[in-house]
LOLUMFI-224280 format. One line per field, with one value per atom (N, C-alpha, C, O): residue in one letter; atom name; x, y, z. Coordinates in pm, whole numbers, padded with zeros to 5 digits. Layout:
code c(a|...);
site c(CA|...);
east c(X|...);
north c(Y|...);
up c(Z|...);
END
This chain:
code c(m|m|m|m|f|f|f|f|t|t|t|t|t|t|t|t|y|y|y|y|y|y|y|y|t|t|t|t|y|y|y|y|s|s|s|s|l|l|l|l|a|a|a|a|s|s|s|s|v|v|v|v|v|v|v|v|s|s|s|s|a|a|a|a|f|f|f|f|h|h|h|h|t|t|t|t|a|a|a|a|v|v|v|v|k|k|k|k|f|f|f|f|e|e|e|e|s|s|s|s|g|g|g|g|d|d|d|d|n|n|n|n|y|y|y|y|c|c|c|c|i|i|i|i|v|v|v|v|i|i|i|i|d|d|d|d|a|a|a|a|v|v|v|v|a|a|a|a|s|s|s|s|g|g|g|g|y|y|y|y|i|i|i|i|t|t|t|t|y|y|y|y|e|e|e|e|d|d|d|d|i|i|i|i|y|y|y|y|e|e|e|e|g|g|g|g|r|r|r|r|k|k|k|k|k|k|k|k|f|f|f|f|d|d|d|d|f|f|f|f|k|k|k|k|v|v|v|v|d|d|d|d|p|p|p|p|i|i|i|i|t|t|t|t|y|y|y|y|t|t|t|t|n|n|n|n|g|g|g|g|k|k|k|k|c|c|c|c|s|s|s|s|g|g|g|g|v|v|v|v|i|i|i|i|n|n|n|n|k|k|k|k|t|t|t|t|t|t|t|t|t|t|t|t|e|e|e|e|t|t|t|t|l|l|l|l|v|v|v|v|l|l|l|l|g|g|g|g|f|f|f|f|y|y|y|y|p|p|p|p|s|s|s|s|n|n|n|n|y|y|y|y|t|t|t|t|p|p|p|p|t|t|t|t|s|s|s|s|a|a|a|a|a|a|a|a|a|a|a|a|n|n|n|n|p|p|p|p|w|w|w|w|e|e|e|e|l|l|l|l|t|t|t|t|i|i|i|i|n|n|n|n|f|f|f|f|k|k|k|k|e|e|e|e|n|n|n|n|d|d|d|d|v|v|v|v|q|q|q|q|t|t|t|t|n|n|n|n|n|n|n|n|a|a|a|a|y|y|y|y|k|k|k|k|i|i|i|i|v|v|v|v|s|s|s|s|y|y|y|y|t|t|t|t|l|l|l|l|n|n|n|n|a|a|a|a|e|e|e|e|l|l|l|l|y|y|y|y|p|p|p|p|e|e|e|e|l|l|l|l|f|f|f|f|p|p|p|p|n|n|n|n|a|a|a|a|t|t|t|t|h|h|h|h|q|q|q|q|s|s|s|s|v|v|v|v|l|l|l|l|y|y|y|y|s|s|s|s|q|q|q|q|d|d|d|d|p|p|p|p|t|t|t|t|a|a|a|a|d|d|d|d|l|l|l|l|e|e|e|e|w|w|w|w|h|h|h|h|g|g|g|g|e|e|e|e|e|e|e|e|t|t|t|t|r|r|r|r|g|g|g|g|f|f|f|f|s|s|s|s|c|c|c|c|s|s|s|s|k|k|k|k|s|s|s|s|g|g|g|g|l|l|l|l|p|p|p|p|f|f|f|f|v|v|v|v|n|n|n|n|d|d|d|d|t|t|t|t|n|n|n|n|v|v|v|v|v|v|v|v|f|f|f|f|e|e|e|e|n|n|n|n|l|l|l|l|k|k|k|k|v|v|v|v|l|l|l|l|a|a|a|a|f|f|f|f|g|g|g|g|l|l|l|l|l|l|l|l|e|e|e|e|k|k|k|k|p|p|p|p|d|d|d|d|f|f|f|f|p|p|p|p|s|s|s|s|s|s|s|s|q|q|q|q|n|n|n|n|f|f|f|f|e|e|e|e|q|q|q|q|c|c|c|c|k|k|k|k|l|l|l|l|d|d|d|d|v|v|v|v|r|r|r|r|t|t|t|t|s|s|s|s|d|d|d|d|v|v|v|v|v|v|v|v|p|p|p|p|i|i|i|i|v|v|v|v|v|v|v|v|g|g|g|g|a|a|a|a|c|c|c|c|l|l|l|l|a|a|a|a|g|g|g|g|l|l|l|l|v|v|v|v|i|i|i|i|i|i|i|i|v|v|v|v|l|l|l|l|i|i|i|i|a|a|a|a|y|y|y|y|l|l|l|l|i|i|i|i|g|g|g|g|r|r|r|r|a|a|a|a|r|r|r|r|a|a|a|a|k|k|k|k|r|r|r|r|q|q|q|q|g|g|g|g|y|y|y|y|a|a|a|a|s|s|s|s|v|v|v|v);
site c(N|CA|C|O|N|CA|C|O|N|CA|C|O|N|CA|C|O|N|CA|C|O|N|CA|C|O|N|CA|C|O|N|CA|C|O|N|CA|C|O|N|CA|C|O|N|CA|C|O|N|CA|C|O|N|CA|C|O|N|CA|C|O|N|CA|C|O|N|CA|C|O|N|CA|C|O|N|CA|C|O|N|CA|C|O|N|CA|C|O|N|CA|C|O|N|CA|C|O|N|CA|C|O|N|CA|C|O|N|CA|C|O|N|CA|C|O|N|CA|C|O|N|CA|C|O|N|CA|C|O|N|CA|C|O|N|CA|C|O|N|CA|C|O|N|CA|C|O|N|CA|C|O|N|CA|C|O|N|CA|C|O|N|CA|C|O|N|CA|C|O|N|CA|C|O|N|CA|C|O|N|CA|C|O|N|CA|C|O|N|CA|C|O|N|CA|C|O|N|CA|C|O|N|CA|C|O|N|CA|C|O|N|CA|C|O|N|CA|C|O|N|CA|C|O|N|CA|C|O|N|CA|C|O|N|CA|C|O|N|CA|C|O|N|CA|C|O|N|CA|C|O|N|CA|C|O|N|CA|C|O|N|CA|C|O|N|CA|C|O|N|CA|C|O|N|CA|C|O|N|CA|C|O|N|CA|C|O|N|CA|C|O|N|CA|C|O|N|CA|C|O|N|CA|C|O|N|CA|C|O|N|CA|C|O|N|CA|C|O|N|CA|C|O|N|CA|C|O|N|CA|C|O|N|CA|C|O|N|CA|C|O|N|CA|C|O|N|CA|C|O|N|CA|C|O|N|CA|C|O|N|CA|C|O|N|CA|C|O|N|CA|C|O|N|CA|C|O|N|CA|C|O|N|CA|C|O|N|CA|C|O|N|CA|C|O|N|CA|C|O|N|CA|C|O|N|CA|C|O|N|CA|C|O|N|CA|C|O|N|CA|C|O|N|CA|C|O|N|CA|C|O|N|CA|C|O|N|CA|C|O|N|CA|C|O|N|CA|C|O|N|CA|C|O|N|CA|C|O|N|CA|C|O|N|CA|C|O|N|CA|C|O|N|CA|C|O|N|CA|C|O|N|CA|C|O|N|CA|C|O|N|CA|C|O|N|CA|C|O|N|CA|C|O|N|CA|C|O|N|CA|C|O|N|CA|C|O|N|CA|C|O|N|CA|C|O|N|CA|C|O|N|CA|C|O|N|CA|C|O|N|CA|C|O|N|CA|C|O|N|CA|C|O|N|CA|C|O|N|CA|C|O|N|CA|C|O|N|CA|C|O|N|CA|C|O|N|CA|C|O|N|CA|C|O|N|CA|C|O|N|CA|C|O|N|CA|C|O|N|CA|C|O|N|CA|C|O|N|CA|C|O|N|CA|C|O|N|CA|C|O|N|CA|C|O|N|CA|C|O|N|CA|C|O|N|CA|C|O|N|CA|C|O|N|CA|C|O|N|CA|C|O|N|CA|C|O|N|CA|C|O|N|CA|C|O|N|CA|C|O|N|CA|C|O|N|CA|C|O|N|CA|C|O|N|CA|C|O|N|CA|C|O|N|CA|C|O|N|CA|C|O|N|CA|C|O|N|CA|C|O|N|CA|C|O|N|CA|C|O|N|CA|C|O|N|CA|C|O|N|CA|C|O|N|CA|C|O|N|CA|C|O|N|CA|C|O|N|CA|C|O|N|CA|C|O|N|CA|C|O|N|CA|C|O|N|CA|C|O|N|CA|C|O|N|CA|C|O|N|CA|C|O|N|CA|C|O|N|CA|C|O|N|CA|C|O|N|CA|C|O|N|CA|C|O|N|CA|C|O|N|CA|C|O|N|CA|C|O|N|CA|C|O|N|CA|C|O|N|CA|C|O|N|CA|C|O|N|CA|C|O|N|CA|C|O|N|CA|C|O|N|CA|C|O|N|CA|C|O|N|CA|C|O|N|CA|C|O|N|CA|C|O|N|CA|C|O|N|CA|C|O|N|CA|C|O|N|CA|C|O|N|CA|C|O|N|CA|C|O|N|CA|C|O|N|CA|C|O|N|CA|C|O|N|CA|C|O|N|CA|C|O|N|CA|C|O|N|CA|C|O|N|CA|C|O|N|CA|C|O|N|CA|C|O|N|CA|C|O|N|CA|C|O|N|CA|C|O|N|CA|C|O|N|CA|C|O|N|CA|C|O|N|CA|C|O|N|CA|C|O|N|CA|C|O|N|CA|C|O|N|CA|C|O|N|CA|C|O|N|CA|C|O|N|CA|C|O|N|CA|C|O|N|CA|C|O|N|CA|C|O|N|CA|C|O|N|CA|C|O|N|CA|C|O|N|CA|C|O|N|CA|C|O|N|CA|C|O|N|CA|C|O|N|CA|C|O|N|CA|C|O|N|CA|C|O|N|CA|C|O|N|CA|C|O|N|CA|C|O|N|CA|C|O|N|CA|C|O|N|CA|C|O|N|CA|C|O|N|CA|C|O);
east c(00083|00008|00102|00200|00050|00139|00044|-00071|00064|00001|00082|00171|00046|00101|00055|-00055|00138|00109|00224|00337|00188|00294|00307|00235|00413|00446|00454|00403|00526|00542|00551|00650|00487|00451|00564|00645|00570|00680|00617|00656|00516|00470|00542|00501|00636|00706|00809|00824|00895|00951|01091|01122|01151|01279|01402|01404|01528|01584|01727|01747|01801|01896|01993|02010|02081|02246|02343|02328|02463|02595|02691|02682|02780|02931|02987|02959|03092|03225|03309|03312|03372|03438|03603|03652|03691|03822|03926|03892|04008|04136|04202|04214|04241|04264|04401|04411|04462|04594|04565|04495|04632|04606|04494|04431|04470|04358|04280|04208|04266|04212|04083|04079|03971|03853|03866|03920|03790|03778|03636|03609|03534|03402|03316|03342|03205|03119|02985|02968|02897|02733|02666|02690|02536|02442|02335|02293|02262|02111|01990|02003|01852|01776|01717|01660|01725|01712|01616|01627|01509|01428|01396|01463|01317|01287|01188|01143|01164|01114|01177|01261|01138|01199|01059|00954|01087|00969|01023|01126|00980|01011|00907|00811|00935|00851|00768|00810|00650|00584|00529|00490|00524|00460|00356|00323|00265|00094|00028|-00086|00124|00080|00147|00099|00256|00350|00396|00396|00445|00522|00469|00364|00559|00463|00609|00725|00529|00611|00628|00539|00749|00829|00879|00960|00816|00869|00962|00931|01073|01173|01229|01211|01316|01380|01502|01506|01611|01754|01772|01834|01726|01737|01717|01632|01835|01956|02097|02081|02163|02277|02402|02484|02372|02407|02602|02684|02621|02771|02821|02752|02938|02948|03116|03209|03113|03232|03264|03194|03366|03432|03555|03623|03596|03753|03774|03684|03890|03933|04031|04062|04089|04160|04159|04259|04026|03969|04033|04072|04040|04054|03918|03894|03844|03773|03778|03729|03838|03831|03983|04008|04060|04215|04139|04208|04065|04002|04012|03949|04052|04066|03914|03849|03872|03728|03736|03826|03639|03584|03467|03373|03429|03346|03266|03351|03158|03082|02965|02881|02979|02877|02826|02880|02682|02614|02546|02486|02528|02480|02398|02438|02251|02136|02031|02013|01944|01820|01718|01713|01648|01529|01437|01391|01411|01318|01321|01220|01471|01523|01471|01427|01458|01403|01466|01579|01478|01553|01546|01444|01643|01633|01640|01701|01559|01548|01672|01708|01753|01868|01990|01986|02112|02208|02307|02410|02228|02305|02221|02247|02136|02063|02173|02252|02176|02238|02179|02061|02274|02201|02191|02250|02092|02091|02236|02304|02259|02384|02365|02328|02379|02364|02506|02571|02553|02715|02706|02656|02758|02783|02921|03011|02953|03056|03119|03093|03205|03211|03362|03453|03358|03502|03558|03487|03692|03720|03686|03635|03719|03655|03721|03805|03700|03774|03915|03982|03971|04098|04149|04257|04066|04155|04216|04338|04137|04226|04123|04004|04199|04101|03989|03892|04045|03949|03830|03768|03783|03641|03596|03660|03482|03428|03263|03194|03212|03094|03065|03138|02927|02872|02881|02860|02915|02966|02871|02848|02817|02765|02697|02721|02605|02563|02491|02453|02466|02396|02319|02337|02202|02129|02098|02000|02181|02160|02052|02074|01964|01837|01832|01830|01831|01805|01671|01625|01581|01419|01411|01430|01381|01377|01236|01128|01246|01115|01012|00897|01053|00961|00905|00815|00941|00901|00869|00791|00924|00866|00841|00899|00754|00739|00688|00666|00687|00651|00710|00638|00843|00901|01005|01066|01024|01061|01228|01291|01275|01428|01474|01398|01565|01605|01681|01670|01745|01797|01819|01843|01813|01800|01930|01972|01995|02088|02048|02041|02007|01946|02047|02101|02060|02146|02082|01959|02181|02110|02042|02074|01944|01869|01953|01973|02009|02079|02025|02086|01916|01839|01885|01886|01925|01925|02004|02116|01936|02029|02099|02035|02261|02338|02391|02501|02336|02387|02482|02547|02484|02626|02726|02765|02799|02914|02967|02903|03092|03191|03277|03333|03303|03439|03506|03445|03664|03762|03724|03719|03709|03681|03516|03473|03432|03330|03244|03272|03134|03049|02904|02885|02836|02705|02586|02593|02487|02407|02218|02196|02125|02004|01884|01906|01796|01690|01619|01576|01609|01539|01610|01589|01678|01748|01769|01846|01669|01661|01796|01853|01815|01913|01772|01715|01729|01654|01775|01896|01653|01711|01598|01486|01650|01612|01490|01507|01373|01295|01234|01207|01225|01077|01100|01013|01229|01315|01361|01388|01365|01416|01467|01420|01576|01611|01617|01665|01566|01561|01586|01520|01719|01776|01720|01719|01680|01636|01766|01868|01741|01846|02003|02098|02027|02171|02269|02262|02370|02505|02626|02618|02709|02817|02904|02884|03023|03164|03224|03202|03289|03414|03502|03496|03639|03772|03851|03938|03794|03843|03955|04005|03981|04148|04125|04195|04003|03947|04027|04107|04028|04104|03990|04026|03886|03762|03656|03662|03548|03440|03333|03220|03368|03254|03284|03392|03208|03224|03288|03250|03384|03462|03372|03272|03395|03288|03255|03155|03363|03369|03352|03384|03308|03266|03160|03054|03202|03056|03028|03100|02920|02846|02775|02728|02770|02710|02584|02571|02479|02339|02304|02349|02170|02123|02044|02039|01979|01881|01737|01667|01712|01583|01574|01462|01712|01720|01738|01691|01808|01854|01737|01715|01636|01513|01442|01381|01436|01369|01413|01340|01544|01625|01600|01626|01559|01556|01392|01361|01296|01133|01099|01021|01183|01103|01158|01076|01274|01299|01192|01170|01159|01066|00903|00824|00888|00750|00709|00606|00824|00816|00870|00834|00916|00899|00771|00717|00708|00557|00475|00365|00465|00393|00412|00324|00535|00567|00498|00414|00511|00476|00337|00284|00250|00127|00104|00066|00121|00131|00097|-00014|00246|00235|00134|00092|00086|-00028|-00171|-00245|-00199|-00313|-00310|-00400|-00199|-00186|-00214|-00282|-00158|-00165|-00305|-00352|-00358|-00519|-00616|-00714|-00551|-00673|-00632|-00711|-00488|-00477|-00562|-00624|-00564|-00598|-00783|-00855|-00810|-00970|-00990|-01107|-00936|-00960|-00947|-01015|-00870|-00863|-00950|-00981|-01012|-01127|-01231|-01281|-01270|-01399|-01393|-01493|-01226|-01276|-01300|-01365|-01244|-01267|-01388|-01430|-01473|-01625|-01715|-01821|-01635|-01725|-01698|-01785|-01605|-01577|-01659|-01700|-01690|-01736|-01866|-01937|-01930|-02074|-02114|-02209|-02007|-02037|-02014|-02029|-01979|-02002|-02116|-02171);
north c(-00114|-00003|00131|00139|00240|00365|00441|00397|00558|00622|00788|00818|00855|01019|01107|01162|01105|01202|01287|01243|01426|01511|01584|01659|01520|01534|01677|01709|01761|01862|01981|01984|02085|02217|02283|02325|02290|02387|02520|02566|02582|02664|02810|02901|02837|02923|02938|02835|03067|03056|02980|02991|02923|02869|02961|02997|03004|03081|03026|02905|03084|03041|03040|03125|02962|02924|02956|02948|02998|03000|02932|02944|02865|02795|02747|02743|02708|02647|02542|02509|02488|02373|02406|02416|02423|02461|02365|02250|02377|02302|02233|02304|02123|02037|02156|02207|02178|02281|02408|02421|02507|02651|02750|02730|02826|02918|02919|03020|02840|02826|02766|02709|02743|02689|02641|02683|02518|02432|02410|02374|02429|02410|02539|02587|02605|02692|02656|02637|02655|02672|02751|02783|02812|02900|02876|02898|02821|02755|02814|02890|02745|02715|02586|02558|02485|02367|02306|02339|02211|02155|02021|01981|01951|01794|01705|01747|01643|01489|01343|01291|01286|01150|01085|01141|00933|00820|00724|00665|00708|00603|00534|00541|00430|00346|00315|00274|00350|00358|00222|00142|00189|00047|00080|00003|00154|00144|00186|00152|00269|00335|00289|00318|00221|00164|00312|00414|00298|00396|00568|00619|00608|00778|00906|00886|01010|01107|01192|01212|01266|01415|01471|01427|01591|01690|01789|01808|01847|01921|02028|02044|02094|02241|02204|02133|02243|02257|02402|02488|02432|02560|02536|02460|02634|02669|02540|02425|02559|02481|02483|02569|02374|02368|02346|02365|02313|02312|02233|02143|02279|02230|02164|02215|02048|01951|01922|01937|01877|01786|01776|01796|01753|01745|01810|01839|01827|01896|01800|01823|01700|01572|01461|01403|01393|01250|01178|01248|01026|00959|00850|00788|00842|00696|00631|00682|00526|00453|00504|00494|00549|00640|00753|00783|00823|00924|01056|01038|01164|01239|01312|01352|01320|01364|01458|01455|01521|01643|01643|01645|01642|01609|01718|01800|01772|01862|01785|01706|01821|01755|01889|01983|01850|01971|01932|01826|01988|01907|02004|02121|01962|02032|01976|01857|02038|01970|02026|02138|01924|01942|02051|02047|02152|02272|02336|02370|02368|02436|02337|02400|02185|02128|02143|02108|02170|02180|02045|02011|01986|01846|01861|01955|01740|01739|01716|01761|01664|01558|01590|01575|01641|01664|01581|01616|01445|01334|01310|01208|01395|01399|01435|01528|01368|01418|01499|01486|01598|01649|01525|01418|01597|01497|01549|01645|01460|01504|01464|01346|01562|01557|01576|01680|01445|01461|01429|01327|01524|01559|01500|01533|01396|01420|01411|01315|01500|01549|01477|01454|01448|01412|01468|01557|01444|01533|01453|01343|01515|01455|01337|01321|01244|01134|01137|01038|01239|01283|01386|01440|01415|01513|01609|01623|01690|01834|01910|01882|02046|02156|02196|02271|02108|02141|02075|02045|02044|01981|01893|01809|01931|01833|01793|01830|01705|01644|01579|01503|01631|01558|01376|01339|01297|01136|01069|00948|01132|01045|01163|01282|01075|01168|01094|00983|01110|01022|01149|01269|01059|01157|01080|01005|01100|00996|01119|01226|01050|01111|01033|00910|01108|01054|01077|01184|00973|00975|00999|00905|01129|01145|01119|01114|01109|01035|01128|01093|01269|01383|01408|01492|01353|01422|01286|01294|01149|01024|00920|00815|00929|00855|00671|00590|00671|00520|00500|00447|00530|00484|00371|00373|00274|00161|00172|00086|00239|00251|00404|00501|00407|00537|00603|00724|00587|00647|00571|00452|00630|00599|00637|00751|00560|00606|00620|00515|00736|00720|00737|00843|00622|00660|00714|00712|00775|00817|00734|00616|00780|00698|00664|00747|00534|00539|00540|00487|00601|00638|00773|00834|00840|00998|01050|01008|01166|01264|01344|01428|01352|01394|01534|01528|01628|01721|01839|01917|01844|01916|01876|01759|02000|01982|02142|02247|02116|02225|02188|02079|02288|02285|02411|02517|02395|02414|02547|02510|02664|02737|02768|02835|02703|02762|02665|02546|02731|02693|02617|02634|02559|02495|02597|02622|02646|02717|02649|02626|02628|02599|02680|02700|02715|02787|02659|02692|02547|02456|02298|02248|02242|02112|02024|02049|01880|01796|01677|01645|01631|01494|01394|01409|01301|01185|01073|01050|01021|00912|00797|00820|00673|00529|00570|00655|00487|00454|00625|00686|00670|00770|00912|00974|00940|01036|01163|01138|01277|01371|01503|01526|01592|01716|01807|01764|01909|01982|02115|02187|02167|02300|02412|02401|02509|02648|02731|02721|02821|02945|02872|02944|02733|02687|02738|02765|02746|02847|02730|02738|02648|02582|02586|02608|02551|02547|02428|02435|02326|02273|02278|02316|02216|02189|02335|02351|02446|02548|02568|02492|02707|02731|02870|02957|02923|03002|03087|03021|03199|03297|03329|03374|03314|03360|03240|03179|03211|03148|03186|03176|03245|03331|03300|03251|03323|03335|03436|03542|03432|03525|03623|03571|03765|03855|03830|03872|03754|03748|03599|03542|03512|03375|03344|03405|03247|03206|03065|02975|03065|02933|02838|02902|02689|02650|02624|02589|02660|02629|02497|02431|02483|02304|02283|02396|02220|02167|02246|02263|02282|02336|02463|02514|02559|02721|02727|02824|02622|02650|02654|02758|02537|02524|02659|02722|02696|02839|02964|03040|02968|03088|03051|03136|02951|02940|02952|03006|02899|02915|03068|03116|03141|03276|03365|03456|03381|03437|03406|03495|03316|03235|03285|03328|03268|03334|03489|03531|03562|03694|03712|03816|03662|03667|03655|03749|03519|03523|03581|03534|03689|03766|03907|03960|03941|04061|04031|04114|03902|03855|03867|03941|03818|03818|03972|04031|04016|04188|04241|04273|04246|04303|04251|04335|04129|04073|04144|04187|04147|04202|04337|04363|04423|04585|04613|04712|04512|04474|04478|04540|04377|04362|04470|04503|04520|04640|04766|04854|04759|04880|04798|04880|04706|04675|04705|04747|04650|04686|04789|04810|04895|05050|05103|05199|05049|05122|05060|05129|04933|04893|04967|05046|04973|05057|05228|05297|05283|05388|05398|05483|05312|05300|05321|05395|05217|05186|05332|05374|05376|05518|05609|05692|05603|05736|05675|05765|05556|05528|05556|05597|05546|05577|05739|05788|05797|05976|06020|06136|05928|05975|05929|05936);
up c(00011|-00008|00005|00079|-00085|-00121|-00041|-00046|00043|00109|00103|00183|00024|-00048|00123|00137|00213|00331|00355|00381|00345|00343|00555|00621|00580|00689|00749|00857|00664|00658|00599|00526|00598|00491|00461|00544|00372|00286|00227|00120|00305|00237|00260|00188|00346|00408|00288|00222|00242|00122|00180|00298|00107|00123|00067|-00050|00178|00125|00051|00062|-00004|-00071|-00018|00070|-00043|00042|-00065|-00187|00018|-00079|00011|00133|-00044|00047|-00087|-00206|00008|-00036|-00002|00117|-00074|-00015|-00042|-00155|00107|00074|00055|00079|00031|00007|00131|00230|00136|00288|00314|00425|00247|00254|00183|00083|00253|00159|00189|00293|00132|00137|00018|00014|-00088|-00202|-00203|-00093|-00265|-00298|-00416|-00519|-00379|-00535|-00572|-00687|-00475|-00504|-00458|-00347|-00544|-00482|-00571|-00691|-00454|-00501|-00441|-00325|-00532|-00499|-00534|-00648|-00430|-00463|-00361|-00265|-00421|-00330|-00342|-00448|-00231|-00246|-00160|-00042|-00193|-00145|-00189|-00283|-00145|-00186|-00122|-00015|-00144|-00066|-00027|-00101|00081|00060|00083|00113|00059|00070|00170|00141|00255|00402|00400|00323|00531|00548|00699|00807|00659|00800|00846|00761|00987|01043|01020|00929|01041|01035|00886|00852|00801|00712|00538|00428|00565|00478|00427|00496|00256|00250|00245|00205|00287|00328|00227|00191|00219|00175|00262|00345|00266|00381|00278|00196|00288|00211|00303|00421|00248|00329|00204|00083|00324|00266|00315|00415|00255|00255|00329|00266|00450|00512|00631|00678|00714|00676|00633|00674|00590|00567|00728|00761|00784|00922|00910|01000|00803|00798|00636|00589|00570|00475|00495|00558|00426|00406|00312|00211|00312|00125|00117|00218|00032|-00035|-00174|-00252|-00191|-00323|-00375|-00492|-00321|-00381|-00355|-00312|-00378|-00375|-00513|-00606|-00518|-00615|-00600|-00497|-00712|-00724|-00872|-00973|-00866|-00983|-01049|-01169|-00969|-01070|-01113|-01211|-01112|-01131|-01060|-00956|-01061|-00958|-00940|-01036|-00809|-00812|-00666|-00582|-00669|-00553|-00489|-00569|-00357|-00283|-00247|-00214|-00232|-00155|-00059|-00102|00057|00176|00242|00301|00203|00279|00391|00371|00531|00634|00670|00675|00707|00725|00790|00764|00880|00976|00857|00806|00834|00733|00784|00898|00697|00726|00830|00891|00874|01006|01111|01207|01131|01242|01365|01329|01483|01582|01668|01727|01668|01743|01886|01939|01973|02101|02124|02234|02064|02169|02077|01954|02155|02106|02000|01942|01999|01973|01814|01749|01770|01648|01545|01566|01446|01343|01230|01200|01158|01070|00921|00904|00836|00720|00655|00691|00558|00449|00391|00396|00247|00131|00063|00073|-00018|-00065|-00220|-00266|-00287|-00439|-00463|-00385|-00587|-00621|-00738|-00811|-00776|-00915|-00950|-00870|-01108|-01136|-01245|-01292|-01319|-01424|-01516|-01494|-01670|-01789|-01788|-01700|-01875|-01916|-01945|-01915|-02001|-02013|-01939|-01961|-01846|-01766|-01816|-01805|-01880|-01917|-01900|-01883|-01908|-01912|-01804|-01816|-01675|-01592|-01611|-01509|-01719|-01726|-01610|-01547|-01598|-01495|-01514|-01609|-01395|-01430|-01291|-01227|-01258|-01133|-01195|-01311|-01086|-01115|-00995|-01008|-00887|-00780|-00678|-00663|-00618|-00532|-00404|-00442|-00299|-00154|-00102|-00120|-00009|00072|00217|00225|00323|00426|00539|00595|00528|00648|00751|00746|00859|00979|00993|00952|01058|01075|01237|01314|01283|01397|01477|01418|01571|01650|01635|01608|01653|01680|01542|01539|01427|01287|01216|01121|01254|01219|01295|01270|01401|01500|01506|01595|01337|01334|01217|01133|01177|01096|01129|01236|01036|01057|01052|01114|01004|01035|01107|01106|01146|01229|01124|01147|01029|00902|00793|00808|00660|00539|00457|00474|00377|00279|00172|00108|00106|-00039|-00172|-00201|-00241|-00344|-00469|-00479|-00593|-00724|-00793|-00797|-00853|-00950|-01065|-01153|-01070|-01184|-01339|-01432|-01349|-01497|-01482|-01589|-01377|-01401|-01489|-01517|-01548|-01633|-01570|-01508|-01558|-01486|-01558|-01614|-01560|-01629|-01553|-01622|-01422|-01401|-01445|-01439|-01512|-01571|-01618|-01618|-01654|-01707|-01773|-01764|-01862|-01962|-01934|-01918|-01929|-01906|-01733|-01615|-01773|-01628|-01600|-01506|-01707|-01672|-01579|-01564|-01519|-01396|-01464|-01584|-01408|-01444|-01372|-01252|-01450|-01415|-01456|-01575|-01376|-01426|-01346|-01227|-01384|-01326|-01229|-01118|-01263|-01181|-01219|-01330|-01135|-01168|-01053|-00961|-01068|-00930|-00958|-01062|-00816|-00817|-00779|-00671|-00871|-00831|-00749|-00758|-00664|-00593|-00622|-00668|-00585|-00600|-00473|-00386|-00491|-00369|-00350|-00246|-00494|-00502|-00408|-00347|-00415|-00343|-00452|-00570|-00404|-00517|-00427|-00315|-00494|-00398|-00564|-00669|-00545|-00643|-00629|-00555|-00724|-00678|-00778|-00901|-00713|-00811|-00825|-00756|-00935|-00902|-00901|-00871|-00932|-00926|-01012|-01131|-00924|-01010|-00920|-00797|-00963|-00893|-01023|-01143|-00935|-01006|-00937|-00816|-00971|-00921|-01001|-01118|-00905|-00999|-01029|-01114|-00928|-00948|-00848|-00765|-00884|-00809|-00761|-00813|-00634|-00594|-00505|-00438|-00485|-00384|-00276|-00167|-00295|-00211|-00249|-00356|-00134|-00160|-00225|-00177|-00372|-00411|-00561|-00595|-00630|-00834|-00858|-00809|-00926|-00957|-01044|-01095|-01069|-01101|-01266|-01325|-01323|-01522|-01509|-01613|-01405|-01430|-01550|-01565|-01627|-01718|-01701|-01659|-01740|-01679|-01816|-01910|-01819|-01916|-01826|-01709|-01945|-01881|-01948|-02041|-01829|-01854|-01952|-02000|-02016|-02101|-02097|-02197|-01995|-01997|-01997|-02006|-01987|-02000|-02135|-02195|-02206|-02343|-02418|-02481|-02426|-02474|-02396|-02482|-02322|-02280|-02366|-02431|-02351|-02467|-02614|-02699|-02646|-02767|-02811|-02918|-02723|-02729|-02746|-02828|-02641|-02640|-02761|-02775|-02865|-02914|-03073|-03155|-03080|-03159|-03131|-03214|-03018|-02953|-02985|-03037|-02936|-02993|-03154|-03209|-03197|-03353|-03408|-03467|-03388|-03438|-03367|-03393|-03261|-03226|-03333|-03401|-03322|-03428|-03530|-03565|-03611|-03761|-03736|-03819|-03643|-03656|-03654|-03755|-03570|-03541|-03685|-03726|-03771|-03882|-03980|-04060|-03990|-04073|-04047|-04136|-03889|-03827|-03915|-03995|-03893|-03951|-04065|-04091|-04176|-04300|-04368|-04464|-04268|-04314|-04306|-04374|-04188|-04143|-04236|-04272|-04271|-04379|-04537|-04605|-04569|-04681|-04692|-04782|-04532|-04548|-04528|-04562|-04481|-04472|-04605|-04641|-04674|-04838|-04916|-05013|-04911|-04998|-04929|-05009|-04847|-04777|-04820|-04839|-04832|-04866|-05031|-05093|-05068|-05240|-05277|-05366|-05169|-05207|-05182|-05229|-05101|-05032|-05152|-05178|-05218|-05303|-05429|-05503|-05467|-05593|-05549|-05640|-05422|-05374|-05403|-05464|-05338|-05372|-05505|-05542|-05574|-05773|-05788|-05898);
END
C-alpha cells in the first residue's frame, strides 16, 4: 500500500544558500555553490506503509568536502551539505543533521579542468518527533541510476540552471532552483569570480530558444493584422468614393 502523506509544510519561503569547499591545505577553494534547494523523501511507516516527507534545505548547518579525492583512479572533488530538514530543531544533541553528498570528477581525458557530477547520496535521519512510526532510524538514499546528470563545466566554466533535480531511488528527490555551481576551481575567495562564465542546463537552453521564436511569431502576427486592417480600410475608402460619385 502506498500512502501519500505530507508530514511537513513547505508553505514558507525557502532561503537561498551560498557555500564553498576549501582545499585541505592552503587558502584556496575548489567548489562553490549557490542555490535554493528543497525536496522529498519516501520512507516506510509501520502502520501506513510508504509515506512522503517534504523538506527544505534551509539553513545549511555545515559544509564539508574534499578537493583532492580519487575514485576508480580518477580525480574527484566532494561537496557535503549538512542540514536539519526545514530548519528542524532536534531535541537531542545526538541527533545528526541530514547529509547530501555530491561527487564531481574530471572528464575522461582529465584536461582543461573539465568536470561533471558523477554520484550523490542523501543520508536522512528519521527523527522520532517527525517520523514517530518509521521502520528505520536512518536511510541512505542513493542516486537513481537512470538519472540524467547534467551538472558539468568545460575549462573554467561553471554550471547554472533555473531548476535542476537530483533524483534518488525509492521515489526521493532534491530540487535545486537558481543553481550556480563550480567545481575543480582554484579560487582565492569562496565566491564566483565577477567574470565567471556558466554552461546552461537543457531546460534553460530550450527556454532561451523558445522566447525569440514566440516574440518573432507575435511580431509577425501583428504585422499581418496591421496589413489586413490597412487593406480593409483602403477597400472601404474606395467603395465610399464610388458611392459619392
